[in-house]
C-alpha angles and dihedrals in degrees: 000000000000097000137025110283117249126243093271092052091050090053091053090048091051091052095050103035104017135250094289092063091045092053090048092054091044092056097039123101118249135268086046116252115245091251090067102035094082092054093061101038094107093058098096089148089077090061090053090060092055099029095123097045128085105232102208124140124210124218092251091053090049091052091048090052092051091050090049091051091051092049091050091050091051089049091052091050091049089051091053090045090052092050093051092046092049090051093074119099094233092052093052092044092053090044091053091049091050090048093049092049090048090055091048092049092048090050091050092048090050091052091047091052091048091049092051093049092047093236119122109214089203094050111146097236122156089254092059103030115098112237092208132034125178141166112233129185111223091179134357092201098250102111135006100354140040118247116297132164134183139201107219131203128168094261106030143016127222108210122202109205125345112223126180113296096025094128090052094049098044094086089060087072092037089250126146126208089229091067093054108094098149127050116183115202120201097190137017094240131121097249089061100045105030097094097052095089092054092049089052091049091052093054117102125243117282092021120160120265118277118228120215111204127200109359123082131218094026091116090052091052090052088052089054097053096039097091091058090053092046091059090061103031107024111228110013126196096252127134122273114189093189115017117208106247090207094050110106088213109064117207107205116208101254099161127071123190113215101189132169088260093065106021139036098185144004125226136183134161093281107033144023115209120191123200115231110196115218114203125190122235120241094267093052092043092055095057097041123105097192120110095214107047098175112102126189135225120192129222109200123194125179116225122243110275115243118252116254128240116260104219094200090059090047090055091045091054091049094238108168123227117266139053095344091071090051090055091052089051089053091053098258126135117234136202117224123220089256091058098254115138116223119195126199090250089063094062105027119107123225103264122198097177092110091065092057095049128095098218110170129071135171122199114199134184108172105178094193141008088262090060090046090056089053088053094052092052097048114118094226094048093048090053088059098050138058130040093294097051115151091214134011124232116234096192139017118191108204114206086160114128117258094247090063096036092060096052118112093236092055093047091048092052091049091052090055089062091076140247093279091065119099113211112212113194117201104159103119096277100095132097120301104241129162112259103184115046095193094056093042095046092047092052090049091050092051090048089053091050095050120358090182090068107026134046130193121260122251128304086047118207095023107161114170146055128310110206138169091248119109097246093098093054120089109243119211105174108290090348120090122190099214128227122214117279094020117147136203120192119231094170108015123213124196117237097029108152110229119225111249125184111203107207097158116142116250135178089217096253130120126223094277092054094256122132112259121240110287093019097089089109090078087073103029096048098046095111095046092047092049092050092048094048093046090051090049092050092050092051093046091054093061101032125106134196092264096044092067090067134124090049130180124204118195106218096171131012104170126104123237098332132035124247133204089269105028134049125206123275121314133135130185115208115194114190093180139346089277102036124069137164135186122220107199121348110213121184114301094015090137090047089056089053091052089052091056101035134039122245095266093050091049090051091051091048091053090055090051095046107109104171146001121218116200116193097202143341103266113127095238087064103041112022092098093056096094095054092051092051091050095046092048091051090050092050092056091046093049092051092045092238128146109259118252113200117246113239110234116196109193144113128268093264088065090050096052096071090041091054090046092051091048091050095046106033122003138345109259097143092078090061094064135064105217124215103192112210089197090071099032099071094263092109139072113282095251091055095057123097114280095013122123118243123240120267094249121041091198092055091050089052091056100041113070102164102087118132101322113223144183132204137199107231104192093075088053094057113090111253095237090063101041122072114169094204094046095043095041091217124119094182146359122196128195113212121194109234136189106268127081127345111298094006113158142187120211132228114198122197116193125210091248092057103264120141121206122183127198112190099194115198110332150132114244104303124199092195091059089050090052098050095036094051114148093007118178090217131014120190105193131178117244102180097162136040122240112285093044095087093128092052091046092051093047094049094037098242136119134251121226093257092050091052092051089049090054089052092052093048090047090050088226112183092215131017129190120188120217143156098070123184117263087242084079101056096172108015137350123231111292111216118199094247090072088071094043094051095036096238118168129219123221124228128182109272095025105149110183131172123203092256090061102041090110090064095064097071089048089066094063096078089045090053090055090062097039096046096036095131093047092050091048088054091051089051091048093052090048091053090049091052092050092050090049092050092048090050091049091049092050091049091052090051092051091049091050091052091049091051093050091051091049091051091052091051 
């Protein structure tokens, strides 16, 4: 090679030697150095492309090439410098402010242009006016998710607060993330903003921008966590206040912050929503730890519906069919061919729909009595209450905590709103009602299969229908403590299908006594069920309270994104009744705990929680951390106990979002004692203190096989927090694994000699085998099924066969596979070797003590009967992939033959 290959040559090189070789040649100086010439000798096809050209290079061309290389190197250094500069908090804060002001300026220019043209973009024409508007409760805060309500129209949804798990619960109301363009936040706290990132991730490409109303700095926090999402998903739909023009991956600004500093209301063709700032008094301000103490209430008013066309009048006025009728609908006068002028008033019918609508709504979340006093004194609120009110409210949604809701001042203010007002309470004090039928039914099915391993979700024993009618809510006069999924009509529409969750108990048989479709397993799996239940009975007969510990509860077994049946990664390890640890805390981990345990048991668990171990910084492994810290702090406060810091074992990439949240919203960092794996030996050499970084950050990001290390963690935990007898652990080891930078597995050694290994996300790792040798229990990821080895290698995960091989090499007594791809919502493929090698399969809600580990593999043959249709679909997709791969291979061979024949000619 005398000159740099052209694009066609590079494509040929990539096909024959792979993209890595192509990149090497692309970056190398030319003529090629001797060290690289041997690697490209087989590529004779390149010479065929240039066979008729004389490849000689003049001295001037060589100098031009050297100058070009220097310029490219300077450009690369500038790009790195930009990224480091943009990594500072102040830079991102200023960028966010500039972006918000740009949006505001663009909106003002748009309004100015509309005003000058005489056309109102928010005009309430029939084309823009929603035909149906309703208030719907996504969560009342009693079980898996914090309170969240929505205003629903046929084309878009207005979401009020986005707690953890929102994206998973949206399908329960038949809502899609793509239809959510406006999220209104009442307070700048984690329980209100934690689900925004998942909603953004669930949106499709080229989706419209999402507006965040009320809270500040949310956009900045999304900027902070975006790189960790990029590493798993590529380019995510997160905000970018100042995209890098030299970055090959462009991050369009898809989030707009509409804060009180730049906006006082929001308006579209259907609704007008006014922001009501709630300010604390001096007493409340003094005891608050939040950085942004201004909360927001929202006053929503539907716009007047447009009058409808009276067809009889249209015919009488001789208006022809076509666009002229459309102009009349939009409020424009028209001129007929005969010269007559027809105005909208001439053809509109008298419409009394406005009188039947309930058009005004107030959403309030007063965190303290000081905020409530600010609410009472607000001008907008005062105009809606009392005998001389300008307008009357039809609904008030109270997200206000119970301690404020029950005060005399608050009740007296609510009474002043009038008898016509319906008070909807969704603050966590309502009835506990299932909100997702798929998750609840699946847990009930697993409990039926093996009660020794699975329990029902709260509320246990529910057998009935969950509807959107108000019979499930608890009525207290004009006050109604709402249940999940309940709906109130603001603009009713006939023919709307209500959402009904059928959770009635059934034995799987139809009226004639025959088994219903999908219930055949009740006959075909009889022998396997009998064997599993007899084994469980035998173990229960000889088990004691202490023999069930250590115990592992699987709170999430899905990879990257949750499914209807599986949440993202989270594991509860209980060494004894008074010692608990969490390994990974994906989004809604605490919600999963609340689904399994009642409130008192959750509170007790938080008091017994000593440490959290996070394997790496991907959001599906750490986004539930903040809720756990807050709930643990609340448990200590409620019991009146002195707070004991929670030990947090993680790397610095986990700490970066925590520090950002502490800086922007509320101090959570002071409630944890951090053991940083980046400085404890459990990180690559260049990421330890005092080590020099590699020359290329991108190259370091790709290469993960540098000097693997392990570290003993117990000596790194301050003595005042670690008590061997109380913790029940004699040792914890962090083992670097093959996934992202600073990804680790953990090896736990209990004081009674048990060894438990968590692999985290990883490719097959020899170091994990070495340090986990003779483990009593290995919990290993199995993201992909067999046959997807290339995908697993590229994404740095393991296939099911690779995970089983690791268990065999480790000589693990028991192995449970977890972390399955979301492409397997219920169950992954179940090869026969799982039975032969006694490998267990994890399901959400699996709660297994060491005395019952032998029961887990017995469930695999039962799963084959129960999930027969799902497994058949997996097999069908596998066959389709194999056929497609074979066709592609055959096509490549034919193309190669054609190319050889053309060369000979």
